[in-house]
mmCIF file of the N, C-alpha and C atoms, coordinates in Angstrom:
data_MODEL
# 
_entry.id   MODEL 
# 
loop_
_atom_site.group_PDB 
_atom_site.id 
_atom_site.type_symbol 
_atom_site.label_atom_id 
_atom_site.label_alt_id 
_atom_site.label_comp_id 
_atom_site.label_asym_id 
_atom_site.label_entity_id 
_atom_site.label_seq_id 
_atom_site.pdbx_PDB_ins_code 
_atom_site.Cartn_x 
_atom_site.Cartn_y 
_atom_site.Cartn_z 
_atom_site.occupancy 
_atom_site.B_iso_or_equiv 
_atom_site.pdbx_formal_charge 
_atom_site.auth_seq_id 
_atom_site.auth_comp_id 
_atom_site.auth_asym_id 
_atom_site.auth_atom_id 
_atom_site.pdbx_PDB_model_num 
ATOM 1   N N  . PHE A 1 1  ? 11.732  -17.481 10.290  1.00 0.00 ? 1  PHE A N  1 
ATOM 2   C CA . PHE A 1 1  ? 11.252  -16.503 11.187  1.00 0.00 ? 1  PHE A CA 1 
ATOM 3   C C  . PHE A 1 1  ? 11.192  -15.005 10.662  1.00 0.00 ? 1  PHE A C  1 
ATOM 4   N N  . ARG A 1 2  ? 10.197  -14.382 10.456  1.00 0.00 ? 2  ARG A N  1 
ATOM 5   C CA . ARG A 1 2  ? 10.002  -12.903 10.053  1.00 0.00 ? 2  ARG A CA 1 
ATOM 6   C C  . ARG A 1 2  ? 9.683   -12.175 11.209  1.00 0.00 ? 2  ARG A C  1 
ATOM 7   N N  . SER A 1 3  ? 10.464  -11.057 11.406  1.00 0.00 ? 3  SER A N  1 
ATOM 8   C CA . SER A 1 3  ? 10.009  -10.228 12.445  1.00 0.00 ? 3  SER A CA 1 
ATOM 9   C C  . SER A 1 3  ? 9.125   -9.212  12.083  1.00 0.00 ? 3  SER A C  1 
ATOM 10  N N  . ALA A 1 4  ? 8.514   -8.363  12.920  1.00 0.00 ? 4  ALA A N  1 
ATOM 11  C CA . ALA A 1 4  ? 7.479   -7.503  12.515  1.00 0.00 ? 4  ALA A CA 1 
ATOM 12  C C  . ALA A 1 4  ? 8.046   -6.364  11.721  1.00 0.00 ? 4  ALA A C  1 
ATOM 13  N N  . SER A 1 5  ? 9.400   -5.954  12.059  1.00 0.00 ? 5  SER A N  1 
ATOM 14  C CA . SER A 1 5  ? 9.914   -5.130  11.413  1.00 0.00 ? 5  SER A CA 1 
ATOM 15  C C  . SER A 1 5  ? 10.481  -5.454  9.942   1.00 0.00 ? 5  SER A C  1 
ATOM 16  N N  . THR A 1 6  ? 10.724  -6.683  9.739   1.00 0.00 ? 6  THR A N  1 
ATOM 17  C CA . THR A 1 6  ? 11.010  -7.274  8.402   1.00 0.00 ? 6  THR A CA 1 
ATOM 18  C C  . THR A 1 6  ? 9.578   -7.275  7.503   1.00 0.00 ? 6  THR A C  1 
ATOM 19  N N  . ASP A 1 7  ? 8.385   -7.609  8.364   1.00 0.00 ? 7  ASP A N  1 
ATOM 20  C CA . ASP A 1 7  ? 7.251   -7.428  7.512   1.00 0.00 ? 7  ASP A CA 1 
ATOM 21  C C  . ASP A 1 7  ? 6.904   -5.955  7.250   1.00 0.00 ? 7  ASP A C  1 
ATOM 22  N N  . ALA A 1 8  ? 7.095   -5.198  8.106   1.00 0.00 ? 8  ALA A N  1 
ATOM 23  C CA . ALA A 1 8  ? 6.752   -3.809  7.809   1.00 0.00 ? 8  ALA A CA 1 
ATOM 24  C C  . ALA A 1 8  ? 7.715   -3.245  6.721   1.00 0.00 ? 8  ALA A C  1 
ATOM 25  N N  . SER A 1 9  ? 8.876   -3.525  6.646   1.00 0.00 ? 9  SER A N  1 
ATOM 26  C CA . SER A 1 9  ? 9.804   -3.060  5.686   1.00 0.00 ? 9  SER A CA 1 
ATOM 27  C C  . SER A 1 9  ? 9.391   -3.557  4.301   1.00 0.00 ? 9  SER A C  1 
ATOM 28  N N  . ALA A 1 10 ? 9.079   -5.062  4.235   1.00 0.00 ? 10 ALA A N  1 
ATOM 29  C CA . ALA A 1 10 ? 8.703   -5.635  2.993   1.00 0.00 ? 10 ALA A CA 1 
ATOM 30  C C  . ALA A 1 10 ? 7.476   -4.768  2.542   1.00 0.00 ? 10 ALA A C  1 
ATOM 31  N N  . LEU A 1 11 ? 6.345   -4.601  3.459   1.00 0.00 ? 11 LEU A N  1 
ATOM 32  C CA . LEU A 1 11 ? 5.142   -3.735  3.182   1.00 0.00 ? 11 LEU A CA 1 
ATOM 33  C C  . LEU A 1 11 ? 5.446   -2.420  2.687   1.00 0.00 ? 11 LEU A C  1 
ATOM 34  N N  . ARG A 1 12 ? 6.266   -1.876  3.132   1.00 0.00 ? 12 ARG A N  1 
ATOM 35  C CA . ARG A 1 12 ? 6.707   -0.300  2.940   1.00 0.00 ? 12 ARG A CA 1 
ATOM 36  C C  . ARG A 1 12 ? 7.346   -0.344  1.322   1.00 0.00 ? 12 ARG A C  1 
ATOM 37  N N  . MET A 1 13 ? 8.308   -1.291  1.051   1.00 0.00 ? 13 MET A N  1 
ATOM 38  C CA . MET A 1 13 ? 8.723   -1.435  -0.125  1.00 0.00 ? 13 MET A CA 1 
ATOM 39  C C  . MET A 1 13 ? 7.807   -1.775  -1.168  1.00 0.00 ? 13 MET A C  1 
ATOM 40  N N  . GLY A 1 14 ? 6.932   -2.685  -0.930  1.00 0.00 ? 14 GLY A N  1 
ATOM 41  C CA . GLY A 1 14 ? 5.843   -3.062  -1.955  1.00 0.00 ? 14 GLY A CA 1 
ATOM 42  C C  . GLY A 1 14 ? 4.940   -2.018  -2.320  1.00 0.00 ? 14 GLY A C  1 
ATOM 43  N N  . ALA A 1 15 ? 4.610   -1.079  -1.064  1.00 0.00 ? 15 ALA A N  1 
ATOM 44  C CA . ALA A 1 15 ? 3.884   0.032   -1.253  1.00 0.00 ? 15 ALA A CA 1 
ATOM 45  C C  . ALA A 1 15 ? 4.381   1.179   -2.120  1.00 0.00 ? 15 ALA A C  1 
ATOM 46  N N  . HIS A 1 16 ? 5.777   1.287   -1.993  1.00 0.00 ? 16 HIS A N  1 
ATOM 47  C CA . HIS A 1 16 ? 6.474   2.413   -2.578  1.00 0.00 ? 16 HIS A CA 1 
ATOM 48  C C  . HIS A 1 16 ? 6.340   1.898   -3.966  1.00 0.00 ? 16 HIS A C  1 
ATOM 49  N N  . THR A 1 17 ? 6.717   0.720   -4.502  1.00 0.00 ? 17 THR A N  1 
ATOM 50  C CA . THR A 1 17 ? 6.628   0.265   -5.882  1.00 0.00 ? 17 THR A CA 1 
ATOM 51  C C  . THR A 1 17 ? 5.372   0.408   -6.326  1.00 0.00 ? 17 THR A C  1 
ATOM 52  N N  . LEU A 1 18 ? 4.355   -0.155  -5.661  1.00 0.00 ? 18 LEU A N  1 
ATOM 53  C CA . LEU A 1 18 ? 2.994   0.117   -6.318  1.00 0.00 ? 18 LEU A CA 1 
ATOM 54  C C  . LEU A 1 18 ? 2.496   1.506   -6.496  1.00 0.00 ? 18 LEU A C  1 
ATOM 55  N N  . LYS A 1 19 ? 2.997   2.245   -5.564  1.00 0.00 ? 19 LYS A N  1 
ATOM 56  C CA . LYS A 1 19 ? 2.564   3.633   -5.728  1.00 0.00 ? 19 LYS A CA 1 
ATOM 57  C C  . LYS A 1 19 ? 2.964   4.075   -7.014  1.00 0.00 ? 19 LYS A C  1 
ATOM 58  N N  . SER A 1 20 ? 4.260   4.002   -7.364  1.00 0.00 ? 20 SER A N  1 
ATOM 59  C CA . SER A 1 20 ? 4.714   4.537   -8.554  1.00 0.00 ? 20 SER A CA 1 
ATOM 60  C C  . SER A 1 20 ? 4.055   4.011   -10.027 1.00 0.00 ? 20 SER A C  1 
ATOM 61  N N  . SER A 1 21 ? 3.965   2.483   -9.840  1.00 0.00 ? 21 SER A N  1 
ATOM 62  C CA . SER A 1 21 ? 3.431   1.957   -10.814 1.00 0.00 ? 21 SER A CA 1 
ATOM 63  C C  . SER A 1 21 ? 1.788   2.282   -11.204 1.00 0.00 ? 21 SER A C  1 
ATOM 64  N N  . SER A 1 22 ? 0.946   2.467   -10.088 1.00 0.00 ? 22 SER A N  1 
ATOM 65  C CA . SER A 1 22 ? -0.323  2.747   -10.129 1.00 0.00 ? 22 SER A CA 1 
ATOM 66  C C  . SER A 1 22 ? -0.526  4.116   -10.600 1.00 0.00 ? 22 SER A C  1 
ATOM 67  N N  . ALA A 1 23 ? 0.345   4.866   -10.001 1.00 0.00 ? 23 ALA A N  1 
ATOM 68  C CA . ALA A 1 23 ? 0.152   6.529   -10.699 1.00 0.00 ? 23 ALA A CA 1 
ATOM 69  C C  . ALA A 1 23 ? 0.601   6.572   -12.241 1.00 0.00 ? 23 ALA A C  1 
ATOM 70  N N  . SER A 1 24 ? 1.445   5.786   -12.525 1.00 0.00 ? 24 SER A N  1 
ATOM 71  C CA . SER A 1 24 ? 1.814   5.927   -13.985 1.00 0.00 ? 24 SER A CA 1 
ATOM 72  C C  . SER A 1 24 ? 0.724   5.296   -15.081 1.00 0.00 ? 24 SER A C  1 
ATOM 73  N N  . ILE A 1 25 ? -0.220  4.584   -14.258 1.00 0.00 ? 25 ILE A N  1 
ATOM 74  C CA . ILE A 1 25 ? -1.571  4.057   -15.067 1.00 0.00 ? 25 ILE A CA 1 
ATOM 75  C C  . ILE A 1 25 ? -2.606  5.041   -14.824 1.00 0.00 ? 25 ILE A C  1 
ATOM 76  N N  . GLY A 1 26 ? -2.428  5.926   -13.899 1.00 0.00 ? 26 GLY A N  1 
ATOM 77  C CA . GLY A 1 26 ? -3.645  6.641   -13.790 1.00 0.00 ? 26 GLY A CA 1 
ATOM 78  C C  . GLY A 1 26 ? -4.562  6.337   -12.586 1.00 0.00 ? 26 GLY A C  1 
ATOM 79  N N  . ALA A 1 27 ? -4.118  5.164   -11.857 1.00 0.00 ? 27 ALA A N  1 
ATOM 80  C CA . ALA A 1 27 ? -4.967  4.756   -10.690 1.00 0.00 ? 27 ALA A CA 1 
ATOM 81  C C  . ALA A 1 27 ? -4.321  5.577   -9.485  1.00 0.00 ? 27 ALA A C  1 
ATOM 82  N N  . LEU A 1 28 ? -4.859  6.824   -9.467  1.00 0.00 ? 28 LEU A N  1 
ATOM 83  C CA . LEU A 1 28 ? -4.201  7.783   -8.428  1.00 0.00 ? 28 LEU A CA 1 
ATOM 84  C C  . LEU A 1 28 ? -4.904  7.512   -6.833  1.00 0.00 ? 28 LEU A C  1 
ATOM 85  N N  . GLN A 1 29 ? -6.147  7.015   -6.736  1.00 0.00 ? 29 GLN A N  1 
ATOM 86  C CA . GLN A 1 29 ? -6.438  6.687   -5.420  1.00 0.00 ? 29 GLN A CA 1 
ATOM 87  C C  . GLN A 1 29 ? -5.556  5.677   -5.053  1.00 0.00 ? 29 GLN A C  1 
ATOM 88  N N  . LEU A 1 30 ? -5.303  4.503   -5.751  1.00 0.00 ? 30 LEU A N  1 
ATOM 89  C CA . LEU A 1 30 ? -4.445  3.503   -5.235  1.00 0.00 ? 30 LEU A CA 1 
ATOM 90  C C  . LEU A 1 30 ? -3.057  3.957   -4.932  1.00 0.00 ? 30 LEU A C  1 
ATOM 91  N N  . SER A 1 31 ? -2.588  4.942   -5.600  1.00 0.00 ? 31 SER A N  1 
ATOM 92  C CA . SER A 1 31 ? -1.278  5.644   -5.486  1.00 0.00 ? 31 SER A CA 1 
ATOM 93  C C  . SER A 1 31 ? -1.135  6.269   -4.175  1.00 0.00 ? 31 SER A C  1 
ATOM 94  N N  . ARG A 1 32 ? -2.573  7.059   -3.897  1.00 0.00 ? 32 ARG A N  1 
ATOM 95  C CA . ARG A 1 32 ? -2.451  7.867   -2.590  1.00 0.00 ? 32 ARG A CA 1 
ATOM 96  C C  . ARG A 1 32 ? -2.412  6.810   -1.548  1.00 0.00 ? 32 ARG A C  1 
ATOM 97  N N  . LEU A 1 33 ? -3.192  5.710   -1.473  1.00 0.00 ? 33 LEU A N  1 
ATOM 98  C CA . LEU A 1 33 ? -3.245  4.861   -0.379  1.00 0.00 ? 33 LEU A CA 1 
ATOM 99  C C  . LEU A 1 33 ? -2.013  4.137   -0.328  1.00 0.00 ? 33 LEU A C  1 
ATOM 100 N N  . CYS A 1 34 ? -0.991  3.797   -1.169  1.00 0.00 ? 34 CYS A N  1 
ATOM 101 C CA . CYS A 1 34 ? 0.187   3.373   -1.175  1.00 0.00 ? 34 CYS A CA 1 
ATOM 102 C C  . CYS A 1 34 ? 1.074   4.383   -0.220  1.00 0.00 ? 34 CYS A C  1 
ATOM 103 N N  . ALA A 1 35 ? 1.011   5.649   -0.772  1.00 0.00 ? 35 ALA A N  1 
ATOM 104 C CA . ALA A 1 35 ? 1.638   6.737   0.100   1.00 0.00 ? 35 ALA A CA 1 
ATOM 105 C C  . ALA A 1 35 ? 1.275   6.618   1.669   1.00 0.00 ? 35 ALA A C  1 
ATOM 106 N N  . GLN A 1 36 ? -0.080  6.419   1.776   1.00 0.00 ? 36 GLN A N  1 
ATOM 107 C CA . GLN A 1 36 ? -0.459  6.656   3.100   1.00 0.00 ? 36 GLN A CA 1 
ATOM 108 C C  . GLN A 1 36 ? 0.116   5.306   3.807   1.00 0.00 ? 36 GLN A C  1 
ATOM 109 N N  . VAL A 1 37 ? 0.166   4.143   3.274   1.00 0.00 ? 37 VAL A N  1 
ATOM 110 C CA . VAL A 1 37 ? 0.800   2.985   3.957   1.00 0.00 ? 37 VAL A CA 1 
ATOM 111 C C  . VAL A 1 37 ? 2.344   3.265   4.223   1.00 0.00 ? 37 VAL A C  1 
ATOM 112 N N  . GLU A 1 38 ? 2.970   3.915   3.403   1.00 0.00 ? 38 GLU A N  1 
ATOM 113 C CA . GLU A 1 38 ? 4.398   4.304   3.402   1.00 0.00 ? 38 GLU A CA 1 
ATOM 114 C C  . GLU A 1 38 ? 4.560   5.010   4.758   1.00 0.00 ? 38 GLU A C  1 
ATOM 115 N N  . GLN A 1 39 ? 3.685   6.160   4.837   1.00 0.00 ? 39 GLN A N  1 
ATOM 116 C CA . GLN A 1 39 ? 3.745   7.119   5.826   1.00 0.00 ? 39 GLN A CA 1 
ATOM 117 C C  . GLN A 1 39 ? 3.613   6.509   7.193   1.00 0.00 ? 39 GLN A C  1 
ATOM 118 N N  . THR A 1 40 ? 2.518   5.899   7.237   1.00 0.00 ? 40 THR A N  1 
ATOM 119 C CA . THR A 1 40 ? 2.011   5.195   8.438   1.00 0.00 ? 40 THR A CA 1 
ATOM 120 C C  . THR A 1 40 ? 3.117   4.372   8.957   1.00 0.00 ? 40 THR A C  1 
ATOM 121 N N  . ILE A 1 41 ? 3.728   3.411   8.200   1.00 0.00 ? 41 ILE A N  1 
ATOM 122 C CA . ILE A 1 41 ? 5.027   2.759   8.736   1.00 0.00 ? 41 ILE A CA 1 
ATOM 123 C C  . ILE A 1 41 ? 6.153   3.487   9.017   1.00 0.00 ? 41 ILE A C  1 
ATOM 124 N N  . ARG A 1 42 ? 6.353   4.528   8.263   1.00 0.00 ? 42 ARG A N  1 
ATOM 125 C CA . ARG A 1 42 ? 7.443   5.457   8.722   1.00 0.00 ? 42 ARG A CA 1 
ATOM 126 C C  . ARG A 1 42 ? 7.324   5.990   10.159  1.00 0.00 ? 42 ARG A C  1 
ATOM 127 N N  . GLU A 1 43 ? 6.094   6.462   10.274  1.00 0.00 ? 43 GLU A N  1 
ATOM 128 C CA . GLU A 1 43 ? 5.676   6.996   11.600  1.00 0.00 ? 43 GLU A CA 1 
ATOM 129 C C  . GLU A 1 43 ? 5.286   6.086   12.749  1.00 0.00 ? 43 GLU A C  1 
ATOM 130 N N  . GLY A 1 44 ? 5.594   4.731   12.547  1.00 0.00 ? 44 GLY A N  1 
ATOM 131 C CA . GLY A 1 44 ? 5.384   3.880   13.333  1.00 0.00 ? 44 GLY A CA 1 
ATOM 132 C C  . GLY A 1 44 ? 3.752   3.605   14.083  1.00 0.00 ? 44 GLY A C  1 
ATOM 133 N N  . ARG A 1 45 ? 3.131   3.861   13.323  1.00 0.00 ? 45 ARG A N  1 
ATOM 134 C CA . ARG A 1 45 ? 1.651   3.854   13.442  1.00 0.00 ? 45 ARG A CA 1 
ATOM 135 C C  . ARG A 1 45 ? 0.889   2.350   13.081  1.00 0.00 ? 45 ARG A C  1 
ATOM 136 N N  . SER A 1 46 ? 1.642   1.340   13.557  1.00 0.00 ? 46 SER A N  1 
ATOM 137 C CA . SER A 1 46 ? 1.203   -0.028  13.083  1.00 0.00 ? 46 SER A CA 1 
ATOM 138 C C  . SER A 1 46 ? -0.213  -0.431  13.208  1.00 0.00 ? 46 SER A C  1 
ATOM 139 N N  . GLU A 1 47 ? -0.651  0.217   14.395  1.00 0.00 ? 47 GLU A N  1 
ATOM 140 C CA . GLU A 1 47 ? -2.212  -0.306  14.717  1.00 0.00 ? 47 GLU A CA 1 
ATOM 141 C C  . GLU A 1 47 ? -3.267  0.224   13.693  1.00 0.00 ? 47 GLU A C  1 
ATOM 142 N N  . GLU A 1 48 ? -2.685  1.180   12.920  1.00 0.00 ? 48 GLU A N  1 
ATOM 143 C CA . GLU A 1 48 ? -3.567  1.620   11.555  1.00 0.00 ? 48 GLU A CA 1 
ATOM 144 C C  . GLU A 1 48 ? -3.504  0.854   10.526  1.00 0.00 ? 48 GLU A C  1 
ATOM 145 N N  . LEU A 1 49 ? -2.424  0.152   10.481  1.00 0.00 ? 49 LEU A N  1 
ATOM 146 C CA . LEU A 1 49 ? -2.139  -0.733  9.232   1.00 0.00 ? 49 LEU A CA 1 
ATOM 147 C C  . LEU A 1 49 ? -3.168  -1.467  8.809   1.00 0.00 ? 49 LEU A C  1 
ATOM 148 N N  . PRO A 1 50 ? -3.654  -2.472  9.523   1.00 0.00 ? 50 PRO A N  1 
ATOM 149 C CA . PRO A 1 50 ? -4.748  -3.472  9.008   1.00 0.00 ? 50 PRO A CA 1 
ATOM 150 C C  . PRO A 1 50 ? -5.881  -2.822  8.475   1.00 0.00 ? 50 PRO A C  1 
ATOM 151 N N  . ALA A 1 51 ? -6.571  -1.777  8.863   1.00 0.00 ? 51 ALA A N  1 
ATOM 152 C CA . ALA A 1 51 ? -7.675  -1.165  7.961   1.00 0.00 ? 51 ALA A CA 1 
ATOM 153 C C  . ALA A 1 51 ? -7.030  -0.670  6.822   1.00 0.00 ? 51 ALA A C  1 
ATOM 154 N N  . LEU A 1 52 ? -5.868  0.158   6.723   1.00 0.00 ? 52 LEU A N  1 
ATOM 155 C CA . LEU A 1 52 ? -5.469  0.686   5.782   1.00 0.00 ? 52 LEU A CA 1 
ATOM 156 C C  . LEU A 1 52 ? -5.078  -0.179  4.657   1.00 0.00 ? 52 LEU A C  1 
ATOM 157 N N  . VAL A 1 53 ? -4.547  -1.415  5.096   1.00 0.00 ? 53 VAL A N  1 
ATOM 158 C CA . VAL A 1 53 ? -4.121  -2.583  4.028   1.00 0.00 ? 53 VAL A CA 1 
ATOM 159 C C  . VAL A 1 53 ? -5.366  -2.844  3.193   1.00 0.00 ? 53 VAL A C  1 
ATOM 160 N N  . ALA A 1 54 ? -6.301  -3.349  4.172   1.00 0.00 ? 54 ALA A N  1 
ATOM 161 C CA . ALA A 1 54 ? -7.762  -3.618  3.735   1.00 0.00 ? 54 ALA A CA 1 
ATOM 162 C C  . ALA A 1 54 ? -8.217  -2.701  2.608   1.00 0.00 ? 54 ALA A C  1 
ATOM 163 N N  . GLN A 1 55 ? -8.056  -1.368  2.904   1.00 0.00 ? 55 GLN A N  1 
ATOM 164 C CA . GLN A 1 55 ? -8.598  -0.447  1.997   1.00 0.00 ? 55 GLN A CA 1 
ATOM 165 C C  . GLN A 1 55 ? -7.803  -0.472  0.574   1.00 0.00 ? 55 GLN A C  1 
ATOM 166 N N  . LEU A 1 56 ? -6.604  -0.473  0.798   1.00 0.00 ? 56 LEU A N  1 
ATOM 167 C CA . LEU A 1 56 ? -5.487  -0.783  -0.199  1.00 0.00 ? 56 LEU A CA 1 
ATOM 168 C C  . LEU A 1 56 ? -5.832  -1.865  -1.174  1.00 0.00 ? 56 LEU A C  1 
ATOM 169 N N  . GLN A 1 57 ? -6.204  -3.064  -0.502  1.00 0.00 ? 57 GLN A N  1 
ATOM 170 C CA . GLN A 1 57 ? -6.689  -4.344  -1.287  1.00 0.00 ? 57 GLN A CA 1 
ATOM 171 C C  . GLN A 1 57 ? -7.897  -4.158  -2.164  1.00 0.00 ? 57 GLN A C  1 
ATOM 172 N N  . ARG A 1 58 ? -8.701  -3.569  -1.458  1.00 0.00 ? 58 ARG A N  1 
ATOM 173 C CA . ARG A 1 58 ? -10.234 -3.273  -1.988  1.00 0.00 ? 58 ARG A CA 1 
ATOM 174 C C  . ARG A 1 58 ? -9.966  -2.298  -3.394  1.00 0.00 ? 58 ARG A C  1 
ATOM 175 N N  . GLU A 1 59 ? -9.138  -1.319  -3.254  1.00 0.00 ? 59 GLU A N  1 
ATOM 176 C CA . GLU A 1 59 ? -8.805  -0.495  -4.259  1.00 0.00 ? 59 GLU A CA 1 
ATOM 177 C C  . GLU A 1 59 ? -7.996  -1.253  -5.249  1.00 0.00 ? 59 GLU A C  1 
ATOM 178 N N  . ALA A 1 60 ? -7.133  -1.828  -5.026  1.00 0.00 ? 60 ALA A N  1 
ATOM 179 C CA . ALA A 1 60 ? -6.182  -2.647  -5.885  1.00 0.00 ? 60 ALA A CA 1 
ATOM 180 C C  . ALA A 1 60 ? -7.009  -3.687  -6.674  1.00 0.00 ? 60 ALA A C  1 
ATOM 181 N N  . ASP A 1 61 ? -7.958  -4.320  -6.045  1.00 0.00 ? 61 ASP A N  1 
ATOM 182 C CA . ASP A 1 61 ? -8.935  -5.111  -6.809  1.00 0.00 ? 61 ASP A CA 1 
ATOM 183 C C  . ASP A 1 61 ? -9.634  -4.302  -7.664  1.00 0.00 ? 61 ASP A C  1 
ATOM 184 N N  . ARG A 1 62 ? -10.175 -3.259  -7.274  1.00 0.00 ? 62 ARG A N  1 
ATOM 185 C CA . ARG A 1 62 ? -11.106 -2.571  -8.264  1.00 0.00 ? 62 ARG A CA 1 
ATOM 186 C C  . ARG A 1 62 ? -10.298 -2.018  -9.374  1.00 0.00 ? 62 ARG A C  1 
ATOM 187 N N  . VAL A 1 63 ? -9.043  -1.709  -9.318  1.00 0.00 ? 63 VAL A N  1 
ATOM 188 C CA . VAL A 1 63 ? -8.291  -1.247  -10.472 1.00 0.00 ? 63 VAL A CA 1 
ATOM 189 C C  . VAL A 1 63 ? -7.933  -2.349  -11.384 1.00 0.00 ? 63 VAL A C  1 
ATOM 190 N N  . ASP A 1 64 ? -7.634  -3.674  -10.749 1.00 0.00 ? 64 ASP A N  1 
ATOM 191 C CA . ASP A 1 64 ? -7.408  -4.932  -11.451 1.00 0.00 ? 64 ASP A CA 1 
ATOM 192 C C  . ASP A 1 64 ? -8.612  -5.057  -12.520 1.00 0.00 ? 64 ASP A C  1 
ATOM 193 N N  . VAL A 1 65 ? -9.923  -5.092  -11.888 1.00 0.00 ? 65 VAL A N  1 
ATOM 194 C CA . VAL A 1 65 ? -10.923 -5.189  -12.688 1.00 0.00 ? 65 VAL A CA 1 
ATOM 195 C C  . VAL A 1 65 ? -10.939 -4.175  -13.873 1.00 0.00 ? 65 VAL A C  1 
ATOM 196 N N  . ALA A 1 66 ? -10.687 -2.981  -13.457 1.00 0.00 ? 66 ALA A N  1 
ATOM 197 C CA . ALA A 1 66 ? -10.819 -1.934  -14.558 1.00 0.00 ? 66 ALA A CA 1 
ATOM 198 C C  . ALA A 1 66 ? -9.823  -2.205  -15.612 1.00 0.00 ? 66 ALA A C  1 
ATOM 199 N N  . VAL A 1 67 ? -8.523  -2.648  -15.189 1.00 0.00 ? 67 VAL A N  1 
ATOM 200 C CA . VAL A 1 67 ? -7.489  -2.660  -16.269 1.00 0.00 ? 67 VAL A CA 1 
ATOM 201 C C  . VAL A 1 67 ? -7.845  -3.821  -17.223 1.00 0.00 ? 67 VAL A C  1 
ATOM 202 N N  . ARG A 1 68 ? -8.328  -4.916  -16.618 1.00 0.00 ? 68 ARG A N  1 
ATOM 203 C CA . ARG A 1 68 ? -8.727  -6.034  -17.478 1.00 0.00 ? 68 ARG A CA 1 
ATOM 204 C C  . ARG A 1 68 ? -9.833  -5.745  -18.374 1.00 0.00 ? 68 ARG A C  1 
# 
């Protein structure tokens, strides 16, 4: 059983890691979106997360294609 706070914490840590990694390869928009996810979680604005995570996923997919 995972609580919402556990999921948010895991999402925040994943976004934090991806933020640094994406910045290091020049994927700056992806890095910015990761920073937004981190900030949104820190501020407790969970209602904004679904749309933001969807945007992050689209950008991550775009970066993945570009890197390949």
